[in-house]
N, C-alpha and C positions, 0 to 999 in steps of 0.2 A: 343885362343886355346880351351877353354872350350866350346865356342859356336860351334866350328867346330866339336868337339866330339859329341855334342848333335845332330847336324844335321846328322852326320854319323849314330848314333844310330836310329834316326827317319827313315832314309832311309832304313836301314837294316830291321827294324820292318815292315815297309810298304811293302818292297819287299817280305818278308816271308809271310805276310798275303795275298799278291797278288798271290803267288804261291799256297797257301793253298786252295783257292777256286777252282783253276784249278784241282788240284789232288783230291780234295774232289768230284768234279763232275765226274771225270773219275772213281773213286772208287765206287761211288754210282750207276752209270749206265753201267758199263762195262759188267756186267752179262746179263742184258736184251739185250744189243747190240749183244753179242755173241750168245745168244739164238735165236734172230731174224735172225742172219746170218745163223745159222744152219737150220732154217725153210725156209728161202727164197733165200739165196745166196747173200744177200746184205752185203758187207764187214762191219765188226764191226767198223773198223777204219772210214769208211765213215759215218756211223750212229752217232758215237760219235762226230766226227768233225763237222758234220752238227748241231747236238744238241748244241754243245759248241758255235759255231758261231752264229746260229740263235737265241739262248736264252741268249746270253751273259753269258755263263756258269751258266745258270739257274737263273740268276738275273734279267731278263727283266720282265716288268709288265705282259706281255702275259704269261710268264712261271710261274710266281708267282700266278697270279689270275685265269689263265685258264689251267694251266698245259700243255700248248702248247709249246713244245720245238723246233718245226721245222717250225713255221710260216705258217702252212697249213691253208688256208682260207676255209670258209664254203661255198662250191658251192652247186648246186642244188641236188647233190647226198648225201649231209650230212643231217641227220635227228636229230642229237643230239643238245645239247645246244651250244650257241654261245656267243662270246664276241666281242664288237666293240672296235677297236683299230686303231690308226693312223699308217700307214705303208708307202707305196709308191704310193698310189692311189690318183689321182687328179681329180677334177671336175671343169671345167671352171677356171683352173689355181690355184685352192685352194686345199690344202691337206685335204682329208676327211677320216672319219673313215670307215674301212672295217670290214666285219664280219669274225671272225676267229673261228675255231673249239675249243670247250671247253671240257676238259676231267676230269674225276673223279680223275685220278692220272697221274703222269708223265709216268708210265709204259704203260698206255693206249695210250699215245701220241707216244711212241716208237713203239708200235705194229701197230698203225694206219699209222705211217710213212712208215713202211714196206708194208702194204696193199696198201697205196697210190701209191707207186712206182710200186708194183707188178701188180696192176690192171689198170694202165693207159697205153694205147697203145703207147704213145709217149716215154715212158721209157723202152719199151720192149727190145730194142737193148742193153741196159746196161747189161742185164743178159747173154749176150754172152761173156762178159769180165770175165777174171779169178777173183776169189774171193780175190786174193792177189794183184790185179792190181789196187791200189787205185788212181793212176795217171789217168788211162783211165776212171775210174768211176767219178772222180772229173770233168774232162773235158766233159764227157758225160752228166753229170747233167746240165751243162751250155748249151750244144748243144740242150738238150731236153727242155730247157726253165724253169728249176726249179727256177733260179734266174736271175735277170736282171743285176746284178753287173758283169761287164766284168772281174773283178779280183776274182770272186767267187771261181773258180777252184784253183787258186794259193793260196788263203787264206786257203782252205781246206787242200791242200798239205802241206802248211807250218805248220799248226796245227798238222797234222798227223806225220810229220817228227820231229817236235820239241819235241813232247811228246811221241814219239815211239808207236803211236797207231797201226801201222802196225803189231806190235808183236802179237796183238790179232787175226789178220787175219791168220798169219802164224801158230801160236800155236793151235788155235781152229777151223781152217777151216774144213768144212765138209769132212769126209773121205768117198770117193765115193764108194769104193768096198771092204772095209776091210773084212766085214763079208762074202761077197760072195766068195772072192778068198780064204779065209782061211777055210771056212766050206764046200764049194761045188766045187768039181773037174770039174763040167760041166760048169763053168763060161764062157768058150770060145765057147760053143756049145749050141744051143737052139733047142727045138722042134718047128718046124714051122708048124702052123695049119691054117685053114681057117674057120672063122665063118661067114656064109652067104656071102661067097666070099670076105670077108675082111681078109687080112693077119694079123696074130697074132703070138706072141711068149709067152712063159711062163717065167716070170722073176724069178731070184734067190733072196734070202733074202738080203736086203741092197743095191741092185743095184739102180742106178739112170738113168734117161734119158740120161745124158751125158756119163756115162760109157757104156751103151748099144749101144748108137750111135757110140761110138769110136770102139767098138768091131765089129759092123756090117758095119762100114764105111758108115754111112748114116748121114744126118744132124740132129742134136738134135731137131731142130724146128719141124721136121717131127713127132717125137714121142709126143711132146707137143701138136701139132695140132690135132692128131688123138685120143688122150686120154682125155676125158672130165674132169677127176679128177686130171689131171696133169697140173700144171701151170708153174713150174720152173724146170730147169735142175738138181737141187739137190733134187728133190722129191725122197723119198726112197720107193721102191717097197717091198712088202712082198713076201715071198716064195710062188710060185704057182700063183701069180697074172697075169692076162691076160694083155698083152701090145699090142695095135693095131699098125701095121706098115702101114696101108692104111685106107682110109676112110670107115666108116660103111655104109652099104647099106640100103636104105629105103625099098626096095622091098625084100621079102624073096625068096632066091634061093635054100635053102636046104643045107645040110651039105656037106663038101668036104673031100677029103682024107688028111691024115697026112703024113709028111715026116720030117726028121731031117735036119736042116740047120746048116752047119758048119760056122765058123767065116767068115764074109764077104758076105754070101749068103743071099739075101733078095728078 
């Protein structure tokens, strides 16, 4: 009987320790995940779940020695430090070490993860998904080739749902038009202008490509395409900022007349 109680105590202690490192990871990196979500539109739940899965909750050798929490390899575009580590790359049937990105801090790894997804064309379609749709994002990452594991999406979803990571998406998701609708009564009407025959409007404070596209009933990709400084649908415009609705002209045609566009007129 005594031996059974000892085993029970050992099990309970081990189980508590096992849960500790999970919640410690979430507590340590939830803020940077939320911050990146508000910058780029990548769900905080996805960022956290990927970091947890890829780095074994921050305990992998790559995470400990290179601060790399997402298993991002050092391709030709990477000019920083690297670390060689065995992953899933084979040469003539033998597992070889691959070059991975090395960071000064874990936070840099989280930031680079956002930039990696935001700047690679194959992940572009992910940003059409809602920031709270972690299922679509999980499956989309596999579709885009982020991981070779066919169960990668289900693993992410399981982690997100088990630890309630979706709560960070719901609670801290970017507010698209709060300041625009509360401070500016003109949020449904824009001054349509032409700059060198390129159609433009003047944005209101706090508006995003997604909110403007919804009001004007045009594809959000159109706004992202025609504005060089805009990369994602959650980019926040400043009051009075020029937003292009058509491509800029290479040849100068002179100025055009102004008129006011009502909601839906483009």
